[in-house]
ZAMARGU-4260 file (C-alpha; in steps of 0.2 Angstrom, whole numbers, plus 5000, padded with zeros to 4 digits):
<rodrens>
0) 4962/4941/4856 | 4967/4922/4858 | 4957/4913/4871 | 4958/4895/4876 | 4943/4883/4878
5) 4944/4866/4887 | 4932/4853/4882 | 4931/4835/4889 | 4931/4821/4877 | 4926/4803/4879
10) 4938/4792/4868 | 4934/4774/4865 | 4946/4760/4871 | 4953/4760/4853 | 4956/4779/4853
15) 4963/4779/4870 | 4976/4766/4865 | 4980/4776/4850 | 4983/4792/4861 | 4994/4782/4873
20) 5005/4776/4859 | 5007/4793/4852 | 5011/4800/4869 | 5024/4786/4872 | 5033/4792/4856
25) 5032/4810/4862 | 5039/4805/4879 | 5054/4795/4872 | 5058/4810/4861 | 5057/4822/4876
30) 5069/4811/4886 | 5081/4808/4872 | 5082/4827/4868 | 5084/4830/4886 | 5098/4817/4888
35) 5106/4825/4873 | 5106/4842/4880 | 5113/4836/4897 | 5127/4826/4889 | 5132/4841/4878
40) 5132/4852/4893 | 5142/4841/4903 | 5155/4835/4891 | 5157/4850/4879 | 5150/4864/4890
45) 5138/4869/4876 | 5119/4871/4875 | 5110/4862/4861 | 5097/4874/4853 | 5080/4869/4848
50) 5084/4872/4829 | 5097/4859/4829 | 5086/4846/4837 | 5072/4850/4826 | 5083/4848/4810
55) 5088/4831/4817 | 5070/4825/4817 | 5070/4818/4799 | 5085/4807/4802 | 5078/4801/4819
60) 5062/4796/4809 | 5072/4786/4797 | 5082/4777/4810 | 5066/4774/4821 | 5051/4773/4810
65) 5039/4772/4825 | 5041/4791/4827 | 5032/4792/4810 | 5016/4787/4819 | 5015/4805/4826
70) 5011/4820/4816 | 5027/4830/4813 | 5021/4846/4820 | 5017/4837/4837 | 5035/4831/4838
75) 5042/4849/4835 | 5031/4855/4849 | 5038/4842/4861 | 5055/4849/4857 | 5049/4867/4859
80) 5041/4862/4876 | 5058/4856/4881 | 5067/4872/4875 | 5054/4882/4885 | 5057/4872/4900
85) 5076/4875/4899 | 5073/4894/4896 | 5062/4894/4911 | 5074/4886/4922 | 5089/4897/4917
90) 5078/4912/4920 | 5074/4907/4938 | 5092/4902/4941 | 5098/4919/4936 | 5086/4927/4948
95) 5093/4915/4961 | 5077/4906/4965 | 5080/4892/4977 | 5066/4881/4970 | 5074/4882/4952
100) 5076/4864/4946 | 5082/4859/4928 | 5070/4848/4917 | 5068/4830/4922 | 5065/4814/4913
105) 5046/4809/4911 | 5041/4792/4918 | 5032/4778/4909 | 5015/4782/4916 | 5016/4801/4911
110) 5004/4806/4897 | 5013/4819/4886 | 5002/4833/4880 | 4999/4831/4861 | 5000/4849/4853
115) 4994/4852/4836 | 4999/4869/4831 | 4991/4878/4816 | 4989/4861/4807 | 4985/4843/4809
120) 4967/4845/4814 | 4950/4848/4805 | 4935/4855/4813 | 4919/4852/4803 | 4901/4847/4807
125) 4902/4847/4825 | 4918/4836/4826 | 4936/4839/4827 | 4948/4826/4819 | 4967/4824/4823
130) 4980/4817/4811 | 4990/4802/4816 | 4998/4788/4807 | 4998/4774/4820 | 4983/4764/4812
135) 4967/4767/4803 | 4956/4772/4819 | 4951/4790/4817 | 4954/4802/4832 | 4937/4811/4830
140) 4928/4819/4844 | 4912/4827/4846 | 4911/4846/4850 | 4896/4853/4859 | 4885/4864/4849
145) 4887/4878/4861 | 4905/4881/4855 | 4907/4890/4839 | 4925/4892/4833 | 4928/4903/4819
150) 4947/4903/4818 | 4957/4890/4828 | 4976/4891/4830 | 4981/4877/4841 | 4973/4861/4848
155) 4980/4850/4862 | 4975/4834/4870 | 4980/4832/4888 | 4975/4820/4902 | 4969/4826/4919
160) 4968/4811/4931 | 4958/4798/4921 | 4949/4811/4910 | 4955/4817/4893 | 4952/4835/4887
165) 4954/4845/4872 | 4962/4863/4874 | 4957/4874/4859 | 4965/4891/4856 | 4955/4901/4845
170) 4953/4920/4840 | 4939/4930/4848 | 4935/4948/4841 | 4937/4962/4853 | 4926/4977/4854
175) 4933/4995/4851 | 4938/5004/4867 | 4934/5022/4870 | 4936/5033/4886 | 4919/5038/4892
180) 4927/5048/4907 | 4921/5035/4920 | 4934/5025/4930 | 4934/5012/4943 | 4949/5009/4954
185) 4950/4991/4961 | 4961/4984/4975 | 4965/4966/4975 | 4966/4956/4991 | 4965/4940/5000
190) 4952/4941/5013 | 4942/4954/5003 | 4945/4948/4986 | 4939/4965/4978 | 4936/4982/4985
195) 4932/4995/4971 | 4927/5013/4970 | 4920/5023/4955 | 4920/5041/4950 | 4903/5043/4960
200) 4912/5039/4976 | 4902/5023/4978 | 4911/5007/4984 | 4910/4989/4979 | 4915/4975/4991
205) 4915/4957/4989 | 4920/4945/5002 | 4930/4929/4997 | 4923/4913/5003 | 4941/4906/5004
210) 4938/4888/5000 | 4957/4885/5002 | 4954/4887/5021 | 4942/4873/5020 | 4953/4861/5010
215) 4970/4865/5016 | 4968/4855/5033 | 4961/4841/5023 | 4975/4840/5011 | 4988/4842/5024
220) 4981/4827/5033 | 4980/4816/5018 | 4998/4822/5012 | 5005/4818/5029 | 4997/4800/5029
225) 5003/4797/5011 | 5021/4802/5015 | 5022/4789/5029 | 5018/4775/5016 | 5030/4766/5005
230) 5030/4775/4988 | 5019/4767/4975 | 5011/4755/4987 | 4992/4752/4986 | 4989/4763/5001
235) 5001/4777/4994 | 4992/4777/4977 | 4975/4778/4985 | 4980/4793/4996 | 4989/4801/4982
240) 4973/4800/4971 | 4962/4807/4986 | 4975/4821/4988 | 4974/4825/4969 | 4955/4826/4970
245) 4955/4838/4985 | 4967/4850/4977 | 4957/4850/4961 | 4941/4854/4970 | 4949/4868/4979
250) 4957/4875/4963 | 4940/4873/4953 | 4930/4882/4967 | 4943/4897/4968 | 4943/4898/4949
255) 4924/4897/4947 | 4922/4911/4960 | 4934/4922/4951 | 4926/4920/4934 | 4909/4924/4941
260) 4916/4939/4951 | 4926/4947/4937 | 4911/4945/4925 | 4900/4953/4938 | 4912/4968/4940
265) 4914/4971/4921 | 4895/4969/4917 | 4888/4980/4932 | 4898/4996/4929 | 4896/5010/4917
270) 4915/5013/4918 | 4925/5009/4903 | 4942/5010/4912 | 4948/4999/4927 | 4963/5004/4937
275) 4972/4989/4945 | 4988/4988/4956 | 5003/4982/4947 | 5007/4967/4959 | 5023/4957/4959
280) 5017/4941/4967 | 5034/4932/4965 | 5043/4945/4975 | 5030/4944/4989 | 5037/4927/4995
285) 5055/4935/4996 | 5049/4949/5007 | 5055/4950/5025 | 5037/4951/5031 | 5032/4935/5022
290) 5026/4921/5032 | 5021/4903/5029 | 5003/4907/5030 | 5004/4922/5019 | 5014/4913/5006
295) 5002/4899/5005 | 4988/4912/5001 | 4997/4922/4988 | 5008/4909/4979 | 5000/4897/4967
300) 4982/4901/4972 | 4977/4913/4959 | 4969/4926/4971 | 4979/4940/4964 | 4987/4937/4947
305) 4975/4926/4940 | 4960/4937/4945 | 4969/4951/4937 | 4970/4941/4920 | 4952/4936/4921
310) 4947/4954/4923 | 4958/4960/4909 | 4952/4949/4896 | 4934/4950/4901 | 4935/4969/4900
315) 4943/4968/4883 | 4929/4958/4876 | 4916/4971/4883 | 4926/4985/4875 | 4934/4991/4891
320) 4951/4993/4897 | 4962/4988/4912 | 4977/5000/4917 | 4990/4994/4930 | 4999/5007/4941
325) 5011/5006/4955 | 5003/5000/4972 | 5017/5006/4983 | 5010/5013/5000 | 4992/5014/4994
330) 4986/5005/5009 | 4998/5014/5021 | 4996/5032/5016 | 4981/5042/5022 | 4972/5048/5007
335) 4967/5065/5015 | 4983/5071/5021 | 4997/5060/5014 | 5003/5054/5031 | 5011/5036/5030
340) 5006/5024/5044 | 5013/5007/5049 | 4999/4995/5043 | 5002/4977/5047 | 4990/4964/5038
345) 4980/4961/5054 | 4976/4980/5055 | 4960/4982/5045 | 4956/5001/5049 | 4967/5016/5047
350) 4966/5030/5060 | 4975/5046/5056 | 4978/5061/5066 | 4969/5072/5053 | 4953/5064/5059
355) 4951/5051/5045 | 4945/5034/5050 | 4943/5022/5035 | 4945/5004/5031 | 4962/5000/5024
360) 4955/4993/5008 | 4944/5008/5004 | 4958/5020/5008 | 4969/5010/4996 | 4956/5011/4982
365) 4955/5030/4984 | 4974/5032/4983 | 4974/5021/4967 | 4961/5032/4959 | 4969/5048/4964
370) 4986/5042/4959 | 4979/5038/4942 | 4971/5054/4940 | 4987/5064/4944 | 4998/5054/4934
375) 4987/5056/4918 | 4985/5074/4920 | 4966/5072/4924 | 4968/5078/4942 | 4962/5096/4938
380) 4946/5091/4929 | 4941/5077/4940 | 4946/5083/4957 | 4929/5091/4962 | 4919/5077/4954
385) 4927/5062/4963 | 4931/5071/4980 | 4914/5080/4979 | 4906/5063/4977 | 4916/5056/4992
390) 4910/5071/5003 | 4892/5066/4998 | 4894/5049/5005 | 4901/5056/5021 | 4920/5054/5018
395) 4932/5068/5022 | 4939/5077/5007 | 4957/5075/5002 | 4971/5088/5001 | 4978/5090/4983
400) 4995/5083/4987 | 5007/5074/4975 | 5004/5055/4975 | 5023/5053/4970 | 5031/5064/4983
405) 5020/5063/4999 | 5023/5077/5011 | 5023/5069/5028 | 5031/5052/5033 | 5029/5044/5049
410) 5038/5027/5051
</rodrens>
C-alpha cells in the first residue's frame, strides 16, 4: 500500500531562493506547454500529447539553458500534471458539468509543486536531499526521528500559505486479511457521522461536532467584505489571507476528527469486515432534492468520501477489509416488513404500520447488513445469529424478504 506523509520543512533564505527559482522555471514550462496546446487546438483542431511535449524537452533545454537548473524528472512531472489537468477537464466536460473549466495560466506569485518521482532525492541519516543545478546550495532538510521510510516512491515540495512542506509517498506493508465471520455495517452521514451495527446487534453512534457550521458564517462574512474591495489592494490581501486561514482551520478540524474516529472504529471492534454504502457524492449535487445547504455539507467537505477512504486504508493496515454495496433505499425501507416510506432528511425516525419505530440511521445500518448477507449467500447461516441478537436488545425481528425486490412499496 502507498501512503503519503506530509512534513513541514524550514528552509533557509538561500534555500527558499533556490526553491522559488526552480518553481519559476516549472511555472514558465507549464504556461508554455499550455499555450502550445491551446494554439494547436485552435489553429489545427488537434490535441498535443504529453509524449510529444516530453520529447521536446531536450531541445527546449538547449535553447533556454535556464531549464537545466531543474532536475529533468521534475520538468517531466510538470508536463504530466498539465496532461492530467486536461484529461480531468475533458472528463467533466463529457459529463456536462457546468463548473468544468480548462486549465489556466499560472501567475507569477504561484509556487509550482516540485515533484521528484522515483529519483532525484536521497534519504539518509535523518535528512532528505533534493537534486538541483541552480547553484551549490544543497536542498537538504531534516526529517523527524518518528518517521521511518523503508521504500519511497515520490517526494514533492509544495507551499501552503507562507509554509513549505514535503509530501513523501512511501510503501507500507499490509496485514493479511482473513474472514473471521464477524461483520460491521456502517452508515455514513452528515449530522451523525457514523452509525454502525455489528453481528451482535449492538449499535455504535458518533455525533459529528460539525466545525463547518461554526466557520461557515465567519468565512461568508470575510468573503463578502473581501469581494467589495479592489482586487490586490492592501485590504483585499489582508481579508484574503484571513479567509484562507479560516478555511484551513475548518478543514483541519474536520480532517482531525475523521482520522481519530476512523482509527477508533477499526481498533475497537473484533469484526474483520466493514460494509459501507457505495456513495456517489458528485451525483448528489445534481439531484432534484439537492439544496444549497445540503450541497455545502456534502461537496468538498470530506464528510462522506474522505471518511470512507480513511476507514478503508486504516482497515487494510490492521488486516481488515472494507466492502461497498448499494445504499439505494436503505434509509427509506423498513427492515422488518420491506415497506418503503417517504423519508425527507428532516425526518429522523421511521414509523411503520407493522409496529416498527426506529431511528432512520439505525434502520439503514440493519438494511445494509441484511443486504450484504443476502447478496453473499450468508443469509441462511447468519439469519438467526444477527436477528436473534437484535431481538435480545428489544428490536423487532425482520421478515426474510429479498433486499433486491421488496414486496411492498408505498410512495
